[in-house]
N, C-alpha and C positions, 0 to 999 in steps of 0.2 A: 506494499500500500504506499503510495504515495505522500509527499508532506501536505499536497493542497486536499486529497481524500480522507488524509487523518485529520485534519482543522477543519474541513466541513463535518466529519461523523462526530467530533468534540462540541462543534456548535449544535448540532441537532442534539446531541445529549443533555446539553446543557438546556435548551429553549424546552424539552420533555422534561426537566428535572423541575422547571420554574412552572411548567404548566401541571404537571403533577400536585405541587407545593399549593399553588391557589385553586386547582381544583378542592381539595382537602379545606382551604381557608374559606372559599367563599362558599361550599356547601355549610361547615358549621357555621358561619358568623352572616351569610348573604353578602351581598354585592357591595350595599351601602355601606354596610359595618367595617366590612375588609380591609385592611388596609396593606399598602406594598411592604412597608417594613414588615410586619406578621409574615408574607409570601416568602420575601427574604431569607427570614429567619430560618423559615422550615426547609427552604431549598438549599440553603447554608451557601447562599452568595449574597453580594453587597446590593444594595439599592441599585446602584449605579450598573451594575451588570444587567439587572432587569430593563433597565431603560436602553441597553445596548440594542434591545431584541423588540420592545414593547414602549411605543411614546407614552402610554397610561395605561391606568389599572383599567378602562373602557375599553382601549385594545388588547389586552390579557384576555380579560374577561370573553372577549368576541372573537379570538383566536382558539377557545377552549371548545365555543359552540360550534364553530364552522368545522373544528376538527371532529366534532362526533356526527354532525351531520354529513361530512364526507366519507368518513366509515361506512354511517347506513345508505349513502347514495351507491358506494363498490357494491353493496350487499343488494340493492336491489337492483344494479344493473346485472349481474350476476343472477337474481333469480328469473329477469325479465330473459335472458339468455338461453337459462335452463328451459325455460316454458316454451320457448320458441323451437327448441330440440325436442321437444313430446316427453320430458323428463316428469308434467304432471296428468295424468289421464282423468279425472275429474274433479270435481269441488272440493271433497275433503281434501286430496291432495295439494291443493290451491291454499286452501285455509289453514293448514297444518304447514304448510310453506311459509305462509305468514309467522306465525308463529314459532318456527325454527330461529328465521330471520330477525325476528324482534327479541328474541331469548338469547342468540348468539350476541346479537350486538351490545344488549344490555350486561351480558355476564364478560365480556371483554372489558369492558369500564363501566362501570354503574356510576361514578361519579360525575362522569359527562352527561349521563342522562338524567341525574336527581338535578344538576344544574340546568340542563335545557326545559325542564318540567318545571323549576321555580322559575324561570324566565318567563314560559308560556302563564303561569297562574298567576303571578304576582305583577303582569305588565311591566316588566324590567326594560322592555323598549323603550318608556318613559325618561330612562334615565343616560341611554345610550346615545351618542351623536347619532345624527339622521345618517350620515355614510355608512356606519357599525351596523345600523338598525336594520337598512336599507341593504346591505351583505348578508346579513341572517335572514333576511324574508325571502330574498330571492332562493338563497341556497336551500330553505325548508320548502319553498314553492315549488323546486324543481326535483325534490323526493317526493312530493304529491303528486307531481306529473308522471313520474315515473311510475308510482303506487299505482295510479288510474290508468295507466296505459297496460299494466300486466293485466289488471280486472278486464279490462276492454279486451285485448288480446285472448284471454280465458274464454270470453263470451262468444269471439268469434270463431274459434276454434270448436265450441260446443264443448267444454271441460267446466264451464260456468254457467249456471242460469242468467237471462238478460235481466240483471238486476241494475239498479243505477251505481254507477263506478264511484260517482263522489260521496254515496252515503255509506258503499260497503269498504270503503276506506277508511271514511270516519270512525263507522263504527271497529274496525280493526282498531286502528289507534286509539281510541276510548278505552275497549277492551284491555289492551296492553297497557296503556297508563292507568287504568285505576286498578287493575292488580298489582301491579308495582307498589303503588302509594299505599293503596292498604295490607299488601304482604309485609314490606318493609314496616309499618306502622305496628304491624301485630308482632312482628319477629324481637321488636325494639322492646316490648313488654315483655313476652314469653318466653326469647331466647330459642326459638323455634322457627327455622325458613323451610317454610312450604310453598314459595313462591312459584319456583319452576311445574310443580304437581298441579296448583292450581291455574297456573297461567295454561297449561296442556289440557285440564279439563275445560276450561273456559273456552278455550278454539273449538274442543272437541263437540263442545257443545253448539257451538255457532252453527260449526261444519253438518251436524245431526239437523241442526234446523234447515240449513240451506237444502239439504237432502230431501227432507220431509216437503218443502215447498215445491221442489222439481216432480216429486212423485203426484202431487195435488193438482199439478199445474195443466196435465191434459184434460182432466175433470172438470175446469174452471171454465174449458173453452167452449 
């Protein structure tokens, strides 16, 4: 490995260390209460080092959210590609595919999703610059468009019933986020983690409901 490559790797590792520390501080204290000094102390770097990579707390927070959105986008694109290849043969495959996709995304980096969830629920966009909010909004809408394309393609392929793709995607996202919120809250009190099992059951129930709708459809014509 050359000097240039080593320096780039060191830079990326330092940025990741700062972002990991920021995730922890933002989640525990919230965006408004968190300070760059606390983040620097947890990352074991100086505040000046953070400012080498991020203009301010606003930019650091935005980088974390955009990173999570980008990782989810890659999973959605893979899902879309697998669907086009014929990897899903019925509505159950599609619904459980969304379960697997979202679960893997959450399990990979829970703090990123928690921060994004807080951003959505608490209207934190009001505290971000217009530029950063527009970046987050555009990236998030891009993921929604991919998810809707997946449902539309699945309908065209005949492996999913002709339901409104906007509603289906919203329900899937709400089902996932709702389970995560309740599951994490219960785990904090009970010290027992049933989130994966509850999520799987919830998505399975959704798929069974869609299958029932498919069976009833011919009778309603």
